[in-house]
N, C-alpha and C positions, 0 to 999 in steps of 0.2 A: 752522351750521343751515342748513334749505331755504328758501330765498327768494322762493319761488314762491306767490301765494295760491291757485292752482288745485292745488299738490301740495304737501301738508302729512303730516309722518309721525308714527309712535308717538303718544304723548300728545295731541299737537295735533290729529291728526284727531278724536280723541273731543271736543275740546274745538271744533273748528271745526264739525262735526255738528252737536253737541248745542246751539250757540249758533244755527246757521243754522236750523235746525227752528223752534225757537221764536221766533226773529226774525221769518222769513218768516209765522208764524202772526199776528205782531203788527203786521206792516206797514200793514195796511189800518187798523187801530184808530190807530195812531201817525200816520198820513196827515191823519187829520182833526183833529190837536192843532195849535194855533197856535203858532208859535214866539216865542220872549220877542225884544223889541225892546230895543236897547241903543245908547246912542250913545257911538261909539269916541273921541270927544275927548278933552279931558284929565280930563273928568270923568265916567269910563265908567259910575259908577252911575247917572247920570241918563239917563231913560228917553226914547227919541227921540219928538217929536211924533206923532201919529196923522194922517198926511195922505194915506191910502190908504184904497181902499175893497177889496172882497173880490177884485174881479178884477187887484189889482196897479197900476192904474191911479192919479193923483195926482188927489185929490178936492178941492183947495183951490185948486192953480195947477200950471200945467204945470212940469216939470224942465227949468230952466235951467242949473243948474252940475251940470258932471262933477267926476269923481273919479279919483285914485290911488291903484292898490294895489300893494303890494309884498309878497312872501312868499320865504320863506328857508326851507333846509332842515334836517336833523337837528340839533337840540341832544341830544347823547350824552356826559354828563361821564363820561368814565372817570377812573380813580384819581388820575390826573397832574392832570387839571383840578379835580377836588375838592382836590387838596393845593393848587394854584396858589390856588384861592380863600380856603382857609386862610391861607395864606402874605400874600395881599392884604388880608385882613381884621386882620393883624397877630395871628394866632393866637387872635383872640377871635372865633368864628362862622367864616360863610364871605361872601366878596364877590366876587360875578361880573361886577360893573359893569366894572372895568377891562377884562377879556378883551372882554365884549360892545359895548363902545363901540367896536369897529372895524367893527361893524356898521352904527351910527349913521348914517354918510354914505350908506349905500345906501337907507335908509328914511326919511331926512330929508325932510320936506314930503309924505310920503305921506297921504292922507285913512285910510287903512285898511292896516294892516300886519301882517301873519300869520305867526308862526313856529310850528315844529313841536316839540313838548315829546316827545321819543321815550320818556323815562324817566318813573319816578314818584317820588314823594319819600320820603325817610325821616322819622322824628320829629325834632323840632326840634334834640334832643340828639344824635341819631344811634341805632344806628350807619348809617353810609354805605360805599356800594362801588360800583366800577364794572362791567365786564364779568365773567362773563357776566350776573348778577342785578342791576340796577342799583337803588340807592337815593341819589338826589339829594338834598344839602342843600334845603330849601324854601325858603332865601332867594333862590335863584335865579329865583322867580318875581317878586319885586319887580325883582330887576335886570332882567328880561326888559322888565317894563312901563316902568322908568326909561330903558331904551335907546329905547322909542319903539314897542313893540308894542301891538295892541289886543286881537289874539285868538290861542289857539294852538289847532292841532288836536291831538289825546291819544290818537287809535287808533294803536297801533302793536302790534307783536308784542313789545314789552315791558311794555306796559299793565297785564297781570296780573302781573308780578312777585314783587309785594307783595300779591297777592289784592285782597279788597275794600279791605282797610285803608288800601293803597298808594295805590288811587284816589280814596278819601275825602281822605286827606292832601294830594294832589296838588289837587286841585278846592277843597279849603277855601284853600291857600294861594294860591290864583290868584284866588280870590274876595277873598281880604284884600288883594291887591296890586290889585285892580281891573282884572283881566287876565281877558279873555272865554276860554272854553273849548269845545272839542265834539268829539266821538268817544269820549268815556267817560262815564260818567254815575252817581250815586249812587243813583239810583233809576229806575223806569220813566218816572215822570212827568217828572223832568229830560231822560231821554232822548228824551221826545216833544215838546221843548220847546228844539229849537237856537236858538241866537242868531240875529238880524235885528239888524245893525249899521247906524248911518247914516254915509253917506260922500258928503260934497257933497248933493245932492239925492236921492240915490239910499238905498235900503234895499238893503242887501246881507245876503244869507242864506249862513253859511257850515258846509258839512255837512262830515263825515269819517269814513272807514272804513279799515280794515285787512284786509289778506288772511288773517291767523290771528294768535294770539297764543302766546306761549311759557309755560309754566306753571312756578311754583316748584317745588322739589323737596318731595316728599312730599303734595304738592296732587292730590287727585281730578278731573280735569277735568270729569268728567261730573256729580259732584254739584255742583260750582261753576256750572256754566254752566245748568241748568235751573231753579236758583230766582231767577238774578242774570244773567239773558240781556242786562239792558240795561248791563252793566259795561263793554261795549267794543262799538263797531259793527264788525260784519263785512261785507266786500265782497260785495254782491249786487245786480245789476244792477236788478232790478225794485223791489228796497227802496228803492235810491238814486232811481230815478227817482218813485217814489212821494212820498219824503221832499221832493223838490224840487218836486214839484206841490204839496205841503201848503204849503210856504215860498210859493208864488207865491199861493195862496189866502190866504195871511196878510199878503200886502203885499208881500212881497221884489221888487224890481225886477231885480236881478242874483242869479245862485246861483252860489256856488262851491264847489268839490267838492275836498276833500283826500283823496288816495288814499296809502295807505302799501302799496306793490307793487312788483312787478320780482322781477328774478334779483340779489343780491348781486354787486356786485365787475363786473356787465357792463354797459358802455354803450350798447350796443344797447337798445332796448325789446323786450321779451320778446314772445311769442305772446299771451298774456294780456293784457299791457299793450294791446299793439295793437287786440286784439278788444272789451276792455272800454271803450276810448276810443271806440272807432267807434262802438259800441252807445249809449253814453251822449252823444254828441254828435250823433247822427241822431235823438235821441228829441225829439219833438214834440207840442204839446198845441195844438190850435185854429190851427195853424201857426205856432207860436211855439216857440222851442228851451227844452228844460226845462232845461237847463245852461249856463251861459256862460263860464266856466274851470276848468280840471281841473288842479291842481297835486299833483305827486307827491314822494315820498319814499322812503327805504327802501333804495336800491342801494348808499348809499354813493360812489358814483362819479357825477360829472356826466353826464347824459343828455339826449337831443335835446329841444329846443322844435320844435312841429309843431303848423299850422292842419288840423284834421280835421273835415270836414263844415262848415267856415268857422269852427269854435271852437278856439281856443288850447287845446293843451294841454303841459303841461310835465310831460314822462315823470319827470324826476328831477332836483331841484336840489341833490344832492349833501349833504355834510355842511355845518353853519353853525359848531358847536363841537365837537370831539372831541379826543381825547388823540391821541399819536402811533400812528401806524397801519403795520402791516406792510406794506400798499402804498400808496405815497405819494400816490394818487388819492385816498384817503380823507380828505385834507386839504384837497381841492378843492371847491368847488361854486360856484353862482352864484345870486345874488339875482334873483327874477322880477318886471319892473315893467311894468303894465299902465295906461295911460291911457283910461277910459271916458268917452263922451260920450252926452248924453242923446238918448232919441230924438227922433227928428223931427215925429212926432206921437203926441198921447196913448195910453197904452197899447201904444207900441211897444216895439221892443228896443233896449235901450244896446246900445253897439257899442264897440269897440276903436279907438281911434284912432293909439296909438302903444305899441309893444311893445319892450322893452329888456331885456337881461340884464346884470348886472354882476357880474363874476369876483372870486372871493376866494379867499383860502388860509390856512389854520391852520397858525401857526408855533408848534414847540412847545419851540424852543430858542434862548435860554435860559431862556424863560418864553413862557406860552401867551399869542399874540396873534391876532387877525381882521386879515388885511392885505386892503384892498381893491386888487386887481391893476389896476383901470382907471384909478386916479389915478398909477400909476407909468408910464403907459406913454408910451414916448418918451424917458423921460429918461435921459440917459447913465450916470447913476449907480444904475441899476435892477439888482439882483442877477439874474444869469442862472436860478435859481431861479424867480425870479417869473415873468419872461417865458416861461419853459418851461410853468408852470402856466397861464398864460394862453393860450398857445396851444393846449395840451391841451383845457382847458375849452371854448374857442371853437370847438375843432373837433369836439368832443362836441354841443355846444348846436347847431351850424348841420350836422349831419350830415343830416339830413333835409329840408333846403331851407327853412329858416326864414327865410334871409336874402332869399329871392324874396316872403316874403309880408311883408316890411316890418322883421325883427327886427334890432335894432342892440346894440351894447355901450352901456350908460348910464355913469354914473359915480356 
Protein backbone atom coordinates (compact mmCIF):
# COMPACT_ATOMS: atom_id res chain seq x y z
CA UNK A 1 0.00 0.00 0.00
CA UNK A 2 1.09 3.58 -0.60
CA UNK A 3 2.36 5.04 2.65
CA UNK A 4 2.42 8.80 2.09
CA UNK A 5 -0.35 10.90 3.55
CA UNK A 6 0.03 13.27 0.62
CA UNK A 7 -0.37 10.51 -2.00
CA UNK A 8 -3.21 8.02 -1.70
CA UNK A 9 -4.59 5.95 -4.52
CA UNK A 10 -7.74 4.19 -5.65
CA UNK A 11 -10.54 4.02 -3.16
CA UNK A 12 -8.42 5.79 -0.54
CA UNK A 13 -8.49 9.00 -2.57
CA UNK A 14 -12.25 9.09 -2.32
CA UNK A 15 -12.14 8.47 1.40
CA UNK A 16 -9.39 10.99 2.07
CA UNK A 17 -11.07 13.71 0.01
CA UNK A 18 -14.50 13.14 1.42
CA UNK A 19 -13.27 13.10 4.98
CA UNK A 20 -11.02 16.09 4.51
CA UNK A 21 -13.78 18.24 2.99
CA UNK A 22 -16.18 17.54 5.80
CA UNK A 23 -13.56 17.88 8.49
CA UNK A 24 -12.21 21.14 7.17
CA UNK A 25 -15.70 22.54 7.24
CA UNK A 26 -16.12 21.41 10.83
CA UNK A 27 -12.72 22.39 12.18
CA UNK A 28 -13.79 25.83 13.31
CA UNK A 29 -16.80 24.45 15.12
CA UNK A 30 -14.76 21.70 16.78
CA UNK A 31 -12.11 24.16 17.87
CA UNK A 32 -14.52 25.80 20.27
CA UNK A 33 -15.34 22.58 22.13
CA UNK A 34 -13.47 21.96 25.38
CA UNK A 35 -11.50 18.72 25.50
CA UNK A 36 -12.35 16.23 28.23
CA UNK A 37 -10.08 16.25 31.27
CA UNK A 38 -8.75 13.00 32.69
CA UNK A 39 -6.13 12.01 35.22
CA UNK A 40 -3.79 9.31 33.85
CA UNK A 41 -2.81 7.77 37.18
CA UNK A 42 -3.96 4.49 38.68
CA UNK A 43 -7.61 5.58 38.54
CA UNK A 44 -7.99 6.98 35.03
CA UNK A 45 -11.76 7.46 35.35
CA UNK A 46 -11.28 10.11 38.03
CA UNK A 47 -11.41 13.63 36.59
CA UNK A 48 -8.51 15.93 37.32
CA UNK A 49 -9.22 18.96 39.44
CA UNK A 50 -9.80 22.19 37.58
CA UNK A 51 -6.92 24.52 38.35
CA UNK A 52 -6.69 26.31 35.02
CA UNK A 53 -8.30 29.41 33.64
CA UNK A 54 -9.13 29.84 29.96
CA UNK A 55 -5.66 31.14 29.12
CA UNK A 56 -4.06 27.93 30.31
CA UNK A 57 -2.27 29.43 33.32
CA UNK A 58 -2.56 27.94 36.78
CA UNK A 59 -5.35 29.68 38.66
CA UNK A 60 -4.81 28.43 42.21
CA UNK A 61 -1.04 27.94 42.50
CA UNK A 62 2.03 28.01 40.28
CA UNK A 63 3.19 24.75 38.69
CA UNK A 64 6.17 23.31 40.54
CA UNK A 65 6.20 19.63 39.59
CA UNK A 66 7.35 18.45 36.17
CA UNK A 67 6.49 15.19 34.47
CA UNK A 68 7.90 12.46 32.27
CA UNK A 69 6.18 11.32 29.08
CA UNK A 70 6.95 8.07 27.27
CA UNK A 71 5.57 7.09 23.86
CA UNK A 72 6.00 3.91 21.82
CA UNK A 73 5.26 2.82 18.26
CA UNK A 74 2.82 0.64 16.38
CA UNK A 75 0.98 -2.16 18.14
CA UNK A 76 0.17 -4.31 15.12
CA UNK A 77 -0.93 -7.82 16.09
CA UNK A 78 -0.36 -10.14 13.17
CA UNK A 79 -1.75 -13.67 13.17
CA UNK A 80 1.33 -14.99 14.98
CA UNK A 81 0.88 -12.45 17.78
CA UNK A 82 -2.79 -13.34 18.15
CA UNK A 83 -1.90 -17.04 18.27
CA UNK A 84 0.80 -16.35 20.90
CA UNK A 85 -1.77 -14.51 23.02
CA UNK A 86 -4.11 -17.50 22.72
CA UNK A 87 -1.34 -19.86 23.87
CA UNK A 88 -0.42 -17.52 26.73
CA UNK A 89 -4.05 -17.65 27.86
CA UNK A 90 -3.98 -21.43 27.85
CA UNK A 91 -6.41 -21.57 24.96
CA UNK A 92 -9.07 -19.69 26.97
CA UNK A 93 -9.27 -16.28 25.36
CA UNK A 94 -6.22 -14.14 24.65
CA UNK A 95 -3.62 -12.79 27.06
CA UNK A 96 -1.18 -10.16 25.73
CA UNK A 97 0.30 -9.20 29.09
CA UNK A 98 3.41 -11.38 28.96
CA UNK A 99 4.34 -10.16 25.50
CA UNK A 100 3.86 -6.51 26.45
CA UNK A 101 5.73 -6.90 29.73
CA UNK A 102 8.97 -6.33 27.86
CA UNK A 103 7.86 -2.73 27.32
CA UNK A 104 7.23 -2.12 31.02
CA UNK A 105 10.80 -1.12 32.01
CA UNK A 106 10.87 1.64 29.39
CA UNK A 107 7.62 3.18 30.62
CA UNK A 108 8.16 2.52 34.33
CA UNK A 109 7.89 5.73 36.29
CA UNK A 110 6.32 7.69 33.43
CA UNK A 111 3.66 10.15 34.52
CA UNK A 112 2.08 9.77 31.09
CA UNK A 113 2.64 6.76 28.80
CA UNK A 114 1.20 6.79 25.26
CA UNK A 115 0.79 3.80 22.95
CA UNK A 116 -0.25 3.61 19.31
CA UNK A 117 -3.02 1.09 18.66
CA UNK A 118 -2.88 0.72 14.91
CA UNK A 119 -5.60 -1.92 14.62
CA UNK A 120 -9.27 -2.18 15.55
CA UNK A 121 -10.84 -4.88 17.66
CA UNK A 122 -13.08 -7.79 16.80
CA UNK A 123 -16.00 -9.02 18.89
CA UNK A 124 -15.16 -10.76 22.16
CA UNK A 125 -15.61 -14.21 20.62
CA UNK A 126 -13.99 -13.36 17.28
CA UNK A 127 -13.31 -13.81 14.49
CA UNK A 128 -9.81 -12.33 14.68
CA UNK A 129 -7.32 -11.68 11.91
CA UNK A 130 -3.98 -10.09 11.10
CA UNK A 131 -2.77 -8.48 7.89
CA UNK A 132 -4.22 -7.14 5.64
CA UNK A 133 -7.55 -6.49 7.41
CA UNK A 134 -6.88 -6.52 11.14
CA UNK A 135 -9.32 -7.63 13.82
CA UNK A 136 -7.54 -7.78 17.17
CA UNK A 137 -8.84 -9.56 20.29
CA UNK A 138 -10.25 -6.83 22.58
CA UNK A 139 -8.40 -8.26 25.61
CA UNK A 140 -5.37 -6.34 24.38
CA UNK A 141 -6.85 -3.11 25.77
CA UNK A 142 -6.64 -4.32 29.36
CA UNK A 143 -3.15 -5.71 28.74
CA UNK A 144 -1.99 -2.32 27.46
CA UNK A 145 -3.43 -0.61 30.53
CA UNK A 146 -1.90 -3.20 32.87
CA UNK A 147 1.50 -2.63 31.23
CA UNK A 148 1.32 0.98 32.38
CA UNK A 149 -0.03 2.94 29.42
CA UNK A 150 -2.52 5.75 30.04
CA UNK A 151 -3.59 6.82 26.55
CA UNK A 152 -3.40 5.49 22.99
CA UNK A 153 -3.57 7.13 19.60
CA UNK A 154 -6.06 5.25 17.40
CA UNK A 155 -5.80 7.12 14.08
CA UNK A 156 -4.15 4.94 11.45
CA UNK A 157 -4.62 3.61 7.94
CA UNK A 158 -6.29 0.56 9.55
CA UNK A 159 -8.83 2.49 11.66
CA UNK A 160 -11.68 1.70 9.26
CA UNK A 161 -10.73 -1.93 8.59
CA UNK A 162 -14.05 -2.99 10.15
CA UNK A 163 -16.01 0.22 9.51
CA UNK A 164 -17.83 2.02 12.27
CA UNK A 165 -18.42 -1.22 14.19
CA UNK A 166 -14.68 -1.75 14.57
CA UNK A 167 -14.15 1.77 15.87
CA UNK A 168 -16.97 1.40 18.41
CA UNK A 169 -15.72 -1.98 19.65
CA UNK A 170 -12.18 -0.65 20.03
CA UNK A 171 -13.11 2.47 21.99
CA UNK A 172 -15.65 0.60 24.13
CA UNK A 173 -12.96 -1.92 25.13
CA UNK A 174 -10.49 0.86 25.93
CA UNK A 175 -13.07 2.63 28.06
CA UNK A 176 -13.76 -0.58 29.96
CA UNK A 177 -10.02 -0.96 30.62
CA UNK A 178 -9.63 2.63 31.82
CA UNK A 179 -7.44 3.46 28.81
CA UNK A 180 -7.82 6.88 27.23
CA UNK A 181 -7.85 7.23 23.44
CA UNK A 182 -7.79 9.82 20.67
CA UNK A 183 -7.73 9.84 16.87
CA UNK A 184 -10.98 7.97 16.22
CA UNK A 185 -14.43 8.60 17.65
CA UNK A 186 -17.91 7.17 17.97
CA UNK A 187 -19.61 10.52 17.41
CA UNK A 188 -18.94 14.10 16.34
CA UNK A 189 -19.26 15.17 19.98
CA UNK A 190 -16.58 12.73 21.08
CA UNK A 191 -14.28 13.83 18.26
CA UNK A 192 -14.62 17.43 19.43
CA UNK A 193 -13.51 16.57 22.97
CA UNK A 194 -10.04 14.99 22.86
CA UNK A 195 -8.61 14.06 26.26
CA UNK A 196 -6.61 16.33 28.50
CA UNK A 197 -4.65 14.26 31.00
CA UNK A 198 -3.00 15.27 34.24
CA UNK A 199 0.73 14.60 34.55
CA UNK A 200 2.56 16.16 37.47
CA UNK A 201 1.28 19.73 37.66
CA UNK A 202 0.60 19.82 33.91
CA UNK A 203 -2.50 19.29 31.88
CA UNK A 204 -1.47 17.47 28.71
CA UNK A 205 -3.66 17.47 25.61
CA UNK A 206 -3.21 14.43 23.37
CA UNK A 207 -4.25 14.78 19.70
CA UNK A 208 -3.87 12.18 16.92
CA UNK A 209 -4.19 12.12 13.11
CA UNK A 210 -3.47 9.82 10.14
CA UNK A 211 -2.46 10.44 6.52
CA UNK A 212 -5.41 8.37 5.28
CA UNK A 213 -7.24 5.13 5.81
CA UNK A 214 -7.65 1.80 4.07
CA UNK A 215 -11.19 0.59 3.50
CA UNK A 216 -12.55 -2.90 4.00
CA UNK A 217 -13.48 -4.83 0.83
CA UNK A 218 -16.97 -3.96 -0.44
CA UNK A 219 -17.15 -0.70 1.48
CA UNK A 220 -18.03 2.47 -0.39
CA UNK A 221 -15.63 5.07 1.05
CA UNK A 222 -17.65 8.09 -0.05
CA UNK A 223 -20.89 6.81 1.44
CA UNK A 224 -19.08 6.00 4.68
CA UNK A 225 -17.19 9.26 4.86
CA UNK A 226 -19.93 11.84 4.38
CA UNK A 227 -22.15 11.03 7.36
CA UNK A 228 -19.37 9.70 9.59
CA UNK A 229 -16.38 11.96 9.01
CA UNK A 230 -15.67 11.94 12.73
CA UNK A 231 -14.70 8.25 12.72
CA UNK A 232 -11.02 9.02 12.10
CA UNK A 233 -8.93 12.21 12.16
CA UNK A 234 -7.11 12.96 8.92
CA UNK A 235 -3.96 15.03 8.80
CA UNK A 236 -4.63 18.62 7.86
CA UNK A 237 -2.21 21.27 9.20
CA UNK A 238 -4.83 23.98 9.70
CA UNK A 239 -7.11 21.64 11.54
CA UNK A 240 -4.34 20.31 13.78
CA UNK A 241 -3.35 23.85 14.73
CA UNK A 242 -7.00 24.78 15.37
CA UNK A 243 -7.41 21.73 17.61
CA UNK A 244 -4.21 22.57 19.48
CA UNK A 245 -5.39 26.13 20.12
CA UNK A 246 -8.76 24.86 21.30
CA UNK A 247 -6.93 22.61 23.75
CA UNK A 248 -4.93 25.61 25.02
CA UNK A 249 -8.13 27.56 25.56
CA UNK A 250 -9.45 24.63 27.55
CA UNK A 251 -6.47 24.73 29.89
CA UNK A 252 -3.82 22.48 28.30
CA UNK A 253 -0.29 23.36 29.38
CA UNK A 254 1.32 20.91 26.94
CA UNK A 255 -0.01 19.76 23.56
CA UNK A 256 1.25 16.43 22.19
CA UNK A 257 0.38 15.41 18.62
CA UNK A 258 0.53 11.80 17.39
CA UNK A 259 0.96 11.55 13.60
CA UNK A 260 0.52 8.38 11.54
CA UNK A 261 2.56 9.43 8.51
CA UNK A 262 5.59 8.82 6.32
CA UNK A 263 6.70 6.22 3.79
CA UNK A 264 6.72 2.60 4.87
CA UNK A 265 10.15 0.96 5.16
CA UNK A 266 11.98 4.26 4.65
CA UNK A 267 14.22 5.31 7.53
CA UNK A 268 14.61 8.88 6.31
CA UNK A 269 11.61 11.14 6.93
CA UNK A 270 9.94 11.97 3.62
CA UNK A 271 9.18 15.43 2.25
CA UNK A 272 5.64 15.41 3.62
CA UNK A 273 6.86 14.64 7.12
CA UNK A 274 9.52 17.34 6.98
CA UNK A 275 7.10 19.93 5.63
CA UNK A 276 4.35 19.17 8.17
CA UNK A 277 6.81 19.05 11.07
CA UNK A 278 8.14 22.47 10.12
CA UNK A 279 4.66 23.95 9.72
CA UNK A 280 3.31 22.61 13.00
CA UNK A 281 6.35 23.47 15.12
CA UNK A 282 6.58 26.97 13.63
CA UNK A 283 2.98 27.80 14.52
CA UNK A 284 2.61 30.36 17.32
CA UNK A 285 -0.28 32.12 19.01
CA UNK A 286 0.51 35.29 20.96
CA UNK A 287 4.17 34.27 20.84
CA UNK A 288 3.64 30.83 22.35
CA UNK A 289 4.09 27.63 20.33
CA UNK A 290 0.90 25.73 19.60
CA UNK A 291 2.42 22.23 19.75
CA UNK A 292 5.02 21.01 22.25
CA UNK A 293 5.86 17.54 20.93
CA UNK A 294 5.21 15.42 17.82
CA UNK A 295 5.41 11.63 18.00
CA UNK A 296 5.20 9.68 14.74
CA UNK A 297 4.25 6.16 13.70
CA UNK A 298 3.51 4.09 10.56
CA UNK A 299 6.85 3.62 8.72
CA UNK A 300 7.53 0.23 10.47
CA UNK A 301 11.21 1.12 10.76
CA UNK A 302 13.04 3.38 13.22
CA UNK A 303 13.24 6.99 12.09
CA UNK A 304 15.03 10.09 13.30
CA UNK A 305 14.39 12.30 16.31
CA UNK A 306 15.01 15.99 15.63
CA UNK A 307 14.46 19.42 17.14
CA UNK A 308 12.51 21.51 14.63
CA UNK A 309 11.95 25.19 15.43
CA UNK A 310 12.96 24.35 19.00
CA UNK A 311 10.39 21.54 19.38
CA UNK A 312 11.15 17.82 19.50
CA UNK A 313 9.80 15.75 16.61
CA UNK A 314 9.98 11.96 16.54
CA UNK A 315 9.43 11.09 12.89
CA UNK A 316 8.88 7.41 13.56
CA UNK A 317 9.24 5.14 16.58
CA UNK A 318 9.04 1.93 14.56
CA UNK A 319 6.93 -1.03 15.68
CA UNK A 320 6.20 -1.88 19.29
CA UNK A 321 4.51 -5.30 18.92
CA UNK A 322 4.34 -7.16 15.59
CA UNK A 323 4.60 -10.60 14.07
CA UNK A 324 7.57 -11.71 12.00
CA UNK A 325 8.12 -9.27 9.13
CA UNK A 326 9.76 -9.85 5.75
CA UNK A 327 12.11 -6.95 6.53
CA UNK A 328 13.90 -7.50 9.88
CA UNK A 329 13.79 -3.75 10.59
CA UNK A 330 10.05 -4.15 11.13
CA UNK A 331 10.82 -5.75 14.49
CA UNK A 332 12.88 -2.74 15.62
CA UNK A 333 11.70 0.39 17.35
CA UNK A 334 12.32 2.92 20.05
CA UNK A 335 10.46 4.30 23.02
CA UNK A 336 10.63 8.10 23.21
CA UNK A 337 11.02 9.55 26.73
CA UNK A 338 10.86 13.28 27.47
CA UNK A 339 11.09 15.03 30.83
CA UNK A 340 9.13 18.29 30.98
CA UNK A 341 9.79 21.07 33.50
CA UNK A 342 7.25 23.71 34.52
CA UNK A 343 7.52 27.28 33.24
CA UNK A 344 9.68 29.77 35.07
CA UNK A 345 6.81 32.27 35.10
CA UNK A 346 3.03 31.81 35.23
CA UNK A 347 1.59 31.22 31.79
CA UNK A 348 4.96 30.41 30.26
CA UNK A 349 5.85 27.39 28.18
CA UNK A 350 6.73 24.03 29.66
CA UNK A 351 10.11 22.88 28.39
CA UNK A 352 11.85 19.58 27.72
CA UNK A 353 14.83 19.20 30.03
CA UNK A 354 15.85 15.67 29.06
CA UNK A 355 15.28 13.64 25.90
CA UNK A 356 15.93 9.91 25.63
CA UNK A 357 15.29 7.01 23.29
CA UNK A 358 15.12 3.39 24.41
CA UNK A 359 15.77 0.85 21.60
CA UNK A 360 13.80 -2.39 21.56
CA UNK A 361 13.38 -5.48 19.40
CA UNK A 362 10.48 -7.88 18.88
CA UNK A 363 11.71 -11.47 18.89
CA UNK A 364 9.27 -13.94 17.31
CA UNK A 365 11.09 -17.23 17.94
CA UNK A 366 10.57 -19.43 19.84
CA UNK A 367 7.84 -17.12 21.17
CA UNK A 368 6.91 -13.47 20.75
CA UNK A 369 8.79 -11.17 23.16
CA UNK A 370 9.73 -7.49 23.37
CA UNK A 371 13.40 -7.08 24.28
CA UNK A 372 14.75 -3.86 25.81
CA UNK A 373 18.06 -3.48 23.96
CA UNK A 374 19.44 -0.78 26.23
CA UNK A 375 19.54 -3.09 29.23
CA UNK A 376 21.85 -5.62 27.62
CA UNK A 377 24.34 -3.09 26.28
CA UNK A 378 27.90 -3.96 27.20
CA UNK A 379 27.16 -7.50 28.40
CA UNK A 380 29.61 -10.09 27.12
CA UNK A 381 26.83 -12.63 26.57
CA UNK A 382 24.58 -10.28 24.60
CA UNK A 383 23.44 -11.95 21.34
CA UNK A 384 24.90 -10.39 18.21
CA UNK A 385 21.37 -9.95 16.84
CA UNK A 386 20.58 -7.58 19.72
CA UNK A 387 23.78 -5.59 19.28
CA UNK A 388 23.22 -5.16 15.54
CA UNK A 389 19.60 -4.11 16.05
CA UNK A 390 20.58 -1.51 18.67
CA UNK A 391 23.22 -0.08 16.35
CA UNK A 392 20.76 0.18 13.45
CA UNK A 393 18.10 1.83 15.63
CA UNK A 394 20.62 4.28 17.06
CA UNK A 395 21.92 5.17 13.61
CA UNK A 396 18.41 5.99 12.40
CA UNK A 397 17.37 7.85 15.55
CA UNK A 398 20.47 10.04 15.58
CA UNK A 399 20.69 10.55 11.81
CA UNK A 400 19.50 14.18 11.87
CA UNK A 401 21.76 15.49 14.63
CA UNK A 402 19.60 14.80 17.70
CA UNK A 403 22.66 14.00 19.81
CA UNK A 404 23.82 17.59 19.39
CA UNK A 405 20.52 18.69 20.96
CA UNK A 406 21.00 16.38 23.94
CA UNK A 407 19.23 13.15 22.94
CA UNK A 408 20.73 10.15 24.73
CA UNK A 409 19.94 6.45 25.03
CA UNK A 410 17.91 5.67 28.11
CA UNK A 411 17.06 2.40 29.83
